[in-house]
Legacy VTK file of the C-alpha trace (Angstrom):
# vtk DataFile Version 3.0
C-alpha trace
ASCII
DATASET POLYDATA
POINTS 109 float
96.166 114.531 126.653
97.380 116.198 123.577
100.154 115.105 121.270
101.884 117.159 118.529
102.984 114.968 115.664
105.246 117.017 113.366
105.349 114.257 110.697
104.983 110.340 110.065
107.617 108.127 108.914
107.069 104.351 108.495
103.711 102.538 108.722
103.754 98.983 109.419
101.027 96.541 110.078
101.635 93.318 112.297
99.181 91.071 113.996
96.220 93.337 113.092
97.917 96.375 114.611
99.008 99.447 112.567
102.127 101.123 113.823
102.876 104.623 112.742
106.263 106.063 113.459
106.112 109.700 114.459
109.251 111.694 113.309
110.571 115.112 113.412
112.365 116.326 110.258
115.479 118.436 110.955
118.081 119.929 108.502
120.834 117.288 107.664
124.484 117.945 107.499
124.558 118.700 103.680
122.380 121.341 101.978
118.982 119.880 100.929
119.497 116.859 103.208
116.788 116.066 105.877
117.367 113.947 108.870
114.563 112.078 110.642
114.431 111.780 114.428
112.189 108.983 115.845
109.704 110.568 118.330
107.553 107.343 119.072
104.779 105.553 117.738
101.000 105.361 117.320
99.717 102.001 117.457
96.086 101.108 116.931
93.867 98.343 115.587
93.597 98.092 111.705
89.877 98.906 112.026
90.548 102.069 113.776
93.215 102.985 111.274
90.803 102.609 108.432
88.194 104.627 110.240
90.731 107.526 110.929
92.001 107.509 107.318
88.347 107.929 106.343
87.907 110.756 108.817
91.262 112.371 107.576
89.815 112.252 103.896
86.456 113.720 104.739
88.379 116.575 106.726
90.551 117.249 103.723
87.596 117.418 101.407
85.745 119.704 103.864
88.975 122.197 104.090
88.904 122.133 100.286
85.323 123.061 100.150
85.809 125.775 102.746
88.781 127.273 100.947
91.256 126.344 103.751
93.030 123.930 101.276
93.271 124.381 97.661
94.007 121.782 94.931
96.665 122.920 92.482
96.099 120.184 90.052
93.957 116.921 89.667
95.868 113.994 91.077
93.209 111.399 90.182
91.609 109.020 92.629
94.689 106.889 93.335
95.897 106.752 97.030
99.598 107.604 97.396
101.473 104.719 98.733
105.225 105.624 98.682
106.922 108.604 100.403
107.456 110.175 97.252
103.679 109.832 96.202
102.625 111.316 99.581
105.000 114.237 99.321
103.749 114.778 95.646
100.014 114.638 97.177
100.775 117.052 99.840
102.559 119.256 97.435
99.220 119.237 95.362
97.556 121.158 98.243
98.174 124.909 99.140
97.298 125.734 102.720
95.434 129.182 103.252
97.110 130.941 106.082
94.306 133.366 106.405
96.541 136.322 105.656
94.623 137.143 102.365
91.286 137.002 104.334
92.595 139.267 106.965
94.078 141.829 104.471
90.832 141.627 102.464
88.760 142.295 105.493
91.161 145.378 106.386
90.770 146.858 102.979
87.030 146.801 103.151
87.018 148.817 106.334
LINES 1 110
109 0 1 2 3 4 5 6 7 8 9 10 11 12 13 14 15 16 17 18 19 20 21 22 23 24 25 26 27 28 29 30 31 32 33 34 35 36 37 38 39 40 41 42 43 44 45 46 47 48 49 50 51 52 53 54 55 56 57 58 59 60 61 62 63 64 65 66 67 68 69 70 71 72 73 74 75 76 77 78 79 80 81 82 83 84 85 86 87 88 89 90 91 92 93 94 95 96 97 98 99 100 101 102 103 104 105 106 107 108
């Protein structure tokens, strides 16, 4: 079974379970405003959450090494904890869509 998760909202911990709200971001009524639609939750034991977080960190490091993601600036080793810090951390990465590699391969032909 596959699930597409566009974004995450609140993350809470209660009785050893981590609950991650899955959300969809849509344009708000005013310009620049974003509205969140709740799309369900992921619920998992705390130990599983910690393992997944480690796996995500290793995957991001590998993507940087392979050139899929590129760090724009050094953020330090602090883990982001607020929405603003997470957004800033995401903004520090630049995803490679592969367009540059495709055009480079075409120009070699």
